N, C-alpha and C positions, 0 to 999 in steps of 0.2 A: 484170802489176802484182803486187807483193809483198803477200800477205795475212797476213804474219806479225804478231807482236805489235807494236803501234804503227803499223801501216800505216793508210793513209787508206781509208775505205770510203765509197761513195756514200750509204749510208743513215745515216751518222753525223751527227746534227744538231749535235754539238759543233763541227764544222768550218764550219758555216754562219755565219761571222762577218760582222759588218757594217762593220768597219773594217779597214784594212790592218794586218797584223802582220809584223814582220821574222822571217826564219827562213832555214834552209839548204835549197836545192833538192837534188835527187839528185846534182847536180854539185858540191856543197859550196860554192856561192857564197852569201855573205850578201846577201840581196836583199829588197826589199818584195814580198810575194806579190801577184799580180794575176790574178784569174780571167778567163776568156774573156768572161763576161757582165757581171760587176760586180766592183769592187775588193774583194779580200779574200774572195770567195766560191769555194768548191770547186765545180768543174764536172767533167763527164765527157765523154769523146769518144765516138764511135760504138761503140767496142769496150768501153764502160763502164769504161775505165781512168781512174784519178784523174790529173788533169793540173794542173800549175802552170806559170806563166810564169817563166822564168829571165831576169832582167834583164841578166845579164852576157853569156851566150851567145846571147841573143835567140832562144830556141827553147822549145818545150814540153818540160818534164821529166816523163816518164811514170812511171818507177819510183820512186814517192814514198813513202818512209817518213816518219813524222811527225818533223820537225826539232825540236831541243831547245826553241826558243822556242815553237813551235806546240804541242808536247807539253805544255808548262807551261800555255799558254793553255787547252788542252783539259781539263787536270786542274782548273784553277780554275773553268771553266764547269760541269763536272760537279758540283763541290762546291757551287757556287752554286745549281744546280738542286735539289740535295738539300736545301739550306737553304730554298729557296722552297717546296717541297712540305711541309716540316715547319712552315713559318710560315702556311700556308693554313688558314684557319678558315672552314668552310662554314656555321657557325652551327648552330642547332637546327632540326630539320625540323618541330618543333612551334612555332608562333608564340608561344604562351604561354611566358613566361619567357626568351625570347631577348633578351638585353641589347643586342644589336647590330641588332635588327630594323629600326629606323628608318634606321640607317646603310646597311643592305643593301637597303632598300626600292627597288623598281624602279617608277618612274612610267610609266604607260601611258595610252592614251586613256581607259580606264575610270576611272583616277584623277582625271583632269581633269573628266570628266563627273559623277563623284560629288560634286564640290564645286560643281556648277552646276545645282542644282535636282533632282537625283535623290532620290527618296523610298524606293526599294527596291533593295537590292543582293542579287542572286541568285547563288549559287555552290555547287558541290559541297563536301563536307567536304575541307579541305586545299587549297582553291583560292585562298586568300589573303584571305578575308573579315576575319579577325581582324587581319591585317597592315594592310589598308586602314582598318579601324576605328581602329587605333592611330595610323596616319599622319594621318588626318583630325583626330583628337583633338589631335595635336601641332602641326599646321600651319595649321588654320583660324584666321583672324585675328579671331575674335570668341568669345564665351562658348560653351563646349561642355560638355554633360553626358554622361558616359559611363555609360549604363545597360547594363552588362554584367550580365545577369540570373543571375549565379552566386548560388546559395542563395536565389533569389527565391521569394516566397510566392505561387506561381501559384494556390493554392487560395483565396486571398482574392478572386479575381475571381468565384468561384462564388457569393459572397455579395453581388455587386454587378451582378447581371444587370438588364438593362433590360426592362421589360414592354411588351407591345403592339406589338412589332416582330418581323420574321423572326428565327428562331433564329440564323442566321448573323451577325446584327448585334448580338446581345444583349450582347456584351462590349466594344463600342467605347467606351462611356461610361466603363467602369471603367479602360480604358487611358488615356483622356483625363485621368482624375483623377490617376493616378500620374505621368503626363508633365507635367501642369500644376503639380503640387506640386514636381516636380524642377526645372522651369524657375524657379519662384518662389524656391526655395532658392538657385539659382545666381545669379539676377539681383538679389536683394533689396538687396544692398549698393550696387548702382549705381542703385537706384530713388530717386525723390524721397521725402521723408518721408511724404507723404500716400499715395502708392501703396504704400509698404512697410507703413504702418499698416493700410490697407484690406485688403491681401492677407493679413496676419497674422490679421485679424479673420475673414475668410472661411474660412481654413483651420481656425481654431479652432472655428468654428461647425459646419463639416463634421465635425470630430473629436468634437464633443459630440452630434451628431445620431444618428439611428437606425442609421446605417451605421458607427458609430464603431469597431466591432470590426474589420471588414475594412480600413477606411481606416487604423486604428491599426497594423495589421500592415504595410501598405505604408509608412507613415511611419517606422515603427521600422526597416524594412529599409533605407530611404533613409539614415537616420542611422547605422545600425550598419555596413552593408556598403559603401555608396557614399559615406559621410562627408559627406552633405549635411545641413546644419543646418536644422531647421524650428522656429524659436523661437516661431512662432505656435501650435504645438501641443505645448508643453512638457508633460511628464507623460503623453503620449499612450498610452504602453504600459500605463498603469494606468487608463485611462478605461473603466470598466466591464469591464475584462479583454479580452484578445484571444483569443476562443474560436473557432477555425476547425475544431474537430474534428467539429462537427455536419455530417453528410453531406447534410442537406437544403439546397437552394439558397434564397437569399433575394433580394429585389428591391432595386434601388437606389431610394432614397427620392426623391420628386419635389422635396423641398426641397434635397436634395443636388445634384440636377441644376441647379436654379436657382442655387445658390451657385457651382457649377462654371462655369456660363455667365458669371457675373459675373467670376469669377477669370480666365477666358480673355479676356474683354473688357479687363480691366486689363492683362494680359500683352501683348495686341495693341497697346496704346498704348506700352508700354515698349520692345518690340522695334523700333519705328520708329527709335529712337536707339541701342538696345543689342541687336543681333541675337543670337539664341541658336540652337544646334542640339543636339538630343538624339539621340545615337547609341544604337540599341538592338541589342544582340548577345545570343547564346545564347537567343533565342526558341525555338530548336529543342528546348530542354530541357522545354518545355511539352507536347510531343507524347508521349503514352503509347499511341498506336495507336487511341484512341477518336475518334469523330466530334466529341465535345464539345471535345476538345483542339485539333482543327483549327479549330473555331469561335473558340476563344480566340486563335489565331494570326491568324485573319481580323480579329478585333476590333482587334488592334494595327495591321494594315495599314490598316484604315479610319480609325483614329485619326490615323495619319500624314497621310493625305489630308485629314482634317478640319482639322488645324492649318495645312497648306499653304494651304487655301482661306481660312481665317479670318484668318491673319496677313498673307498677301500679301507675305511676306518676299522681298526680292530676293537673287539669288545662291544661296547654299546653303540647302536646304530646312530648315524648323524641326525636322523629325523624319526620320531616315533609319533604315530597318529593314534589318537584315542577316539573310538567311534561306537555309537550305539548299534547293537546287534540287529535290530529291526531294519536299520538303514543299510547295514552291510548286506543283508539278504536281498535288498532291493537293487543294489548296484549290479550292473551287467556290463562287463568289458572283456575283451578276448583273452587277456592274460591274467584274469583273476585267479585262476587255479595255481598260478606260479607263486602266489603269496603265502601258500600253506605253511612252508617251513619258517617263515618270519612273522607268523601271526599267533597270538595267544588269545584264548577265550577265558574270560573271568567267570568260571563256573565254581560253585561252592558246594562242598560236601557238608552234611549235617554236623559232623564233628568239628569242622572248621568254624561253622557259624556259632556253635556252642563255645568254642575257644575264644571267639571274638568277645562274647559276653564275659567269660571268666577272666580274660585279660583285663577288661575294664574294671572288673571287681577288684582284682589284685592290685592294679595300678592306683586306683582311687583310694583304696584302704591301706595301701602301702604294706600289704601282707601277702606273701606268697602262699600262705596256707589257706586263704579264703578261695571260694569257688562257687559254682552253681548251688551246691547243697547248703551253703551258708546263707544264701539269700532267698532261695525258693523252698517252699514246703516239700516234704518228702511224701505227703499224702497223695493218693491217686486221684486223677481227674475222672471225667466221664469215660465210660468204656474201659476203665482200669488203666488208662494211659498215665504215664509219668508226666511231670510238668514239661520236661524237654520235648517229648514226643508231641504233646498237646500243642505247644506253642509253634514248633516247627511245622506241623501240619497246617497251621493257620497263618503262616507267613509264606512269602513267595520266593524263598531260597536265596535271598539277598541280604547282605549286611544291614542295609537301611531298614529292612522290615523287622528283623529280630531285635535290632536296637530300639526301634520305635515301640514295639510291643513291650519290651523290658522297661523302657522309660515310663510308659503308661502304668504298667503293673506296679512299679516301685512307688509312683506318685499316689496311687490308690491305697497301697499298703500303709504308707506314712500317714495319709489322711485318716485312715481307720485306726491308727495307733498300734499297728501290728509290728512285731519285731522281725518277722519274716514275711515274704509275700505268700499269702494264704490262697487256698482254692478260690474263695469268694473274690479276692482281689484280682485274680487272673480272669475270672469270668467277667468282672466289671470292666477290666482293661480291654477285654476282647471287643466290646462294643465301641470303645474309643478307637481302637486300632482299625476296626472295620470301616469306620467313617474316614479315618486317615487314608486307608488303602484306596477307598473310592475317590477321595480328593486327588490322590496321586494319579489314579487312572484317568480322571478328567484332564489333568495337565498333559498326560501322555497321548491321548487319542482324540480329544475334543475337536482339534483342528482337522481331523481326518475322517470324521463321520458327519452325516448330514445334520444331526441334532443329538447332542449327548443326552439331554433330558429324555428324548424319545427312546434312546437305547436303554436307559435305566428303567423307563416305564415298561418297556418290553420285557425286561428281566423280571420285574415285579409282577407283571401279568402272568408269567409262567407259574409263579407261586412256589416253585420247588427248584432244588439244585439240578436235578436230572431232567433232560428234555431231548427231543429229537430235532432235526433240522426243520421238518415240516411243522412241528409245534412252534418253533421259533418264528417261522415265516407267518403263521397265523396270528401270533401275538404281535408281531411287528406291524402287520396290516392293521390290526385294531388300534395300534398306537399312531397310525398315520404315515408309516413309512412305505415307500414304493418297494417292489421286489428287489430292484437294484440296490437301493439304500439299505435294505435289510441284509442282503448278501455281503455288502461292503462292511457293514457294522459287525456282523458275525466274524468276518475275517479279522477285523481289528481286535475283537475280544479274544480270538484264538491266538493271534500273534503276541498279544500282551499277556497271555497265560491267565486271563480272567476266566476262560473256559478251557477245559481239556477234554480228552477222549476217554470215555469209560471203557476199559479193556477187561475181557474175561481172563480169569486166572489160569486157564488151560488145565493140564493134567494135575497141577499142584492144587487146584481148587481156589475159590475166592476170586475177587476182582479188585481192580484198582484204577485210579484215574491218572493219566499221564498228561503233563503240561509241556508247553514248548520250552520252558526254562529247564526242564529235565531232559529234553530230547529235542535238539534243534532240527532234527530231520523228521519230526512228527508231522503227520498230515491228517486232515480230516476229510470226510466225504459225505455225500448226501444221505447215506444210510447210517452214519455214525450216531452213537448215543453220547451226548455231551453232558458235562457237569460243570457247574459254577464252582470256582475255587472257594474253599472255606473262609478265605480272608474277607469275602464280600457278603457272606450269607447273613450275618447278623444285621448289617446296615440295610440290606435289601429285604429283610424279613422273609427269607426263603425257608422252606422246610427242608430238612436234610434227608431227602430220599430221591 
């Protein structure tokens, strides 16, 4: 077989056409090409020679150079592939600010359950909580309040503690207050005149009471940030002044609780005809590492359960809380186990992560026939891994990660003038992604370790992916950490899935590493062998052993 310029090669995807094309065989006869297995497909014989059927001489033509017609077809298909790659838009790997987020959104079983009574959505940072938040806000067929707690006055809750109950429940009433006020603001135009009048009176009386400062801060935030109008408390920002600087906590007034109960009773009647759902996101911003901040989060969870019981709303729950999984694991209250049936975890299977990328390819190219194989090379990567397997092993099982890696790989391929993302492009993108993953890790754990640079220095001192706890402690000591700081840092790395537990393969042979994002019940111990996730290996310059 002639391998000169223009010859047909078995690995050439441009020749895998799906319709018959006319061209010249090696015997110079103008014929429709017909492959041995399917019309128009290039096939190989046992000697791996390119073969085409000559319709004139009725035999296989083996010495095949690309005929003019087929060479033209090949050129056009290569040009088309180049255009496809350039037209692909993987979107932003941060859900915030992605104008095409809803268009790219992938509905899963978790999506359907979220709209069917779920009160709590748990997921790691980057697992799709914000995307699901926005999807529900856009698609639910009833009133929705988006309580994205950006710039929220969390300190107001310290002025609205409830007395005479366990500390873990002290903030539930203050969350009930802000949620009820938001519900009223959203529903008031659809209420009867008498309900609207009574609700405005109740809110104004709360705003004029002894808790006016803290409630005023909440109401002002609803109006300024969330654009929810509360006409019953006009002028609230000047009612006695909103002074939250005093560090001493204060108690929620008994009269305030009575008025709140009445307001909730009014809302319970209204939602029978006009259902409402309050979506609460960015509750994670309340956590500053203190136990009291965890109690504040517990209060929001208990408030969501309170409204579900009181309203008895069918279908979507009246309040849905979105919360990071690491914070959920830290919460400890006596009826936490009762939340199981109304909680969903945003865990992703590999095939769902691939589908996220393929959906973005199809949407941005406006072609349902395009997919992973259109954009990524079919050549094998190191250790004979396909491109899907290679990338999935180097990302952290979240939509954010596989989108980020794909964005970097496409940018490299376009810069290199390639029509598909080649092996070299993926290897180059891996370095960029590894740096991105480390930056994300810094944002996630820097506030909860003694020194993030020391933690990274310790990992680099190890020099390799695989290590023991004693080796970690020795390297941490050389980096200047105390034993307590070293232990806390390793716990953070484990919880964030930066490191996992190397497990023997058992009777089936082999071994593998499990991470917390794959098994939320996974635990480590002093004798465990640990491994750094492949996402961080390139940036930390660790050897893969």
